[in-house]
N, C-alpha and C positions, 0 to 999 in steps of 0.2 A: 445428400452428398452430391458433388458436381456430376459424377458419372451418371447417376440416375436422372439428373436434370438435363444433361446434354442429350440423353436418349430421347427426350421429348422434342428435340429439334428435327424437323423433317429432313430425311436424307437428301431429297432433291434440292432443298435450300442450301444445305451444306455443300453439295456438289457444285451448284452454280457459283457460290461465293468462292470456293476453293479454285475453280477454274477461271473465273472472270474478274474477281475483285482482289484476291490475295496477290496475284502477280503485279498489280499496280503499286503495291507497297515497296517494290524494289526501287521506285523513283524517289522515295523519301530519304531524308537524312538517317544516319545510323540509329538515332534514338526513336524513330517512328516507323520502323520497318516491321516485317511480319512477326518477329519474335515479340515485339511490344503488343501487337494486335492479339496474338495468341494468349499473352499474359492477361490482357483486358477481358477477353472472352472467358477465360478460365475463372477469373475473379467475378465477373458479372453473373455467370451461371450459378456460382456458389452463393453470391449475395441474394439472388432471386428467392432463395428459401426463407429469407427474413420478411418477405412480403406475401400478401395473399392475392390469389386470382390474377397472376401475371402469366403472360404467354412466353414460353421459352424461345419460340421462333422470333418474336419481336426483340427480345433481349439479345439474342445471337446476332440478328441483323444490325441492330444499333451499334453493338460493339465492333462488328466486322467492318462497318463503313466509317467509323467515327473519325479516323485520321486520313482517309484515303486521298484527300486533296491537300495534304500538308505541303507537298512539294510545289503546289501551285502558288500558294500564298500563306505562309505561316501565320500571319496576323489575322487572317480571315478564314482559316482552314476549317473551323467548325461550321461556319455558314456554307462554305463551298462543298464540304463533304456531305452535309445535309441535302444540298441541292442535287448533287450527283446521285445520292440514294433516291431522292424523290422523282428524279427524271429517268431512273432505270426502269424501263417498261417491264422487264422481267419480274420486278417486285410485285406487279399487279396480279401475278399468278399466285402469289403467296399471301397477300394481305389485302384487306379492304381499304378503301380510301381513308377511313377514319384511323385505322391502324397505321397506315403509311404516314399520316400527319403526326401521330404520336411518336413514331420512330424518328421522323425528321426533327421534331422538337427535342427529343432526347439527345440526338447528335449535336444540335445547336447548343444545348445546355451543358455539355460535358466539360467545358473548359474550366480550369481551376480558378482563373481570374474573374469568372462571372460574378457580378455583384449580388444578384438575387439567387435564391434557391431554384433548382430545376423545377419545371412545371409539372412533372409527373414522377411517379415512382421509377419508371424506366430511366428517366434522366438522372435521378438520384443514384441509381445503380451504376450507370455508365460513368458518371462523374466520379463516384467513389472508387470504382474499379480502375480508373485511369491514374489514381494516385500512386506514385512510386513507393516501393517498400525496400529498395536496394540502395544502400548508402553509397557503395562504390559506383553504381550506375549513375546516381545523381551527380557525383563529381565528374565522371567521364563525360556525361552529356553537357554539363555546364562548361567544362574545359573545351570540348569540341566546338560548342557554339561560340565561345570567346575567340578561339584562334581563327575561326571562319569569318566572324563578323567584326572582330577588333584585332586584326593581325598586328597592329602597331603597339599593342599592349605589352608592357614588360611583365615578367613573372609576378612582380608585386601588385601591379594593377589587375592582372587576371585573378590573382588570389583574393584581392579585395572585392572584386566584382562577384566572385563565387560566394564569399561570406555574406555580402549584402543581399544577394539573391536568396540564399538560404534563410536569412533573417526575414526578408519580406514575405517569403512563401510559407515558411514553417515555424517562424518565431512567434512570440506572443502576439495574438491578433493577426497572424498571417492569413493570407488570402486562400490558401489551400484548405479545403474543408472535406469532411467525409460525412455521409448521411446514413452509414450502416455501422454495424458492429464489425470491426476489422482488426483483429489481433496483430496481423502483419504490419499494418500501418501504425498501430500504437507503439510497437517495438521500434519501428523506424523513427518515429517522432521522438522517442526517448533518446535514441542515438544522436539525433540532430540537436536536441536540447543540450546534451552533454558537450558537443563540439562548440555550440554557440556560446557556452559559458566558459570555455577553455580555449583561448585563442592559440596557445602553443600546440595543443592537441590538434586543433583545426589545421594549423599550418603544416604540421607533420603529415597529416592525412592528405592534404592537398598536394604537397610536394611528392609524396609517394605515388599518388595517382598520375601526376604529370610525368614523373620519371618512367613509370610503366607504359604510359601512352606514347611517350616519345620513342621508346625502344620498339614499340609495336609498329 
C-alpha cells in the first residue's frame, strides 16, 4: 500500500522538497501546480509496488521535480525540470551520481508524447503516474489552455480542438501510454472512448464544463 511505501522516503528528503521545491509550483499554470504533483507522487509510490528493487526516495524525487520548470517553457519542461533537479546541490546529500542520473532520465522521459518508452522503471512509473484519470479535469485543462493560447477561437473551434486533442492523446493509437497496471486510468479511458464515439454526449459535456468554468 502507498502509506507503507511512503514511509520508506527519508523525512529529510521530504522536508527539503516541501520547503524548497513545492513552493515553485505556484508559478505554473493551474493544471501543473502542487495538487497535480501530489497526485503524481501518490500514484508513483503506489505503482512502485509493481516493480522489484526500486528506491522510494528516487521515485519520490523524480515525481516531485517532474514539472517544476513547466512555467519556464511548456514545450521543453521535461528537459528543464530534469536539469533543475540535476543541478540542485542538495540532492547530492541524498543520492549517488548514478542515482541522480537515473532520476534525471526519469524526469526527461515522463512526457506522454515521448515516442520511445522510458529508459528505466523509474521513468515508466513517473510517466504512468502523470496520466490523467479525471475526465472533468481533462476538459478544464484543455479549455484553460485554449482560451489562453487561442483567445480568438469561437466556442465551436474550441470544442473541436478539445475533441481532436482527446482523439490524438487517448483515441485508438493515441500517444498517451501507461506502463503499469492502473485501474483508475483504465476507467478514465473507457469514459473517453464513450465520448469519442458519441459526439452529442461529448458536446454536452464540453458545454457543461465551459459554462461552469465561465461562472468560476
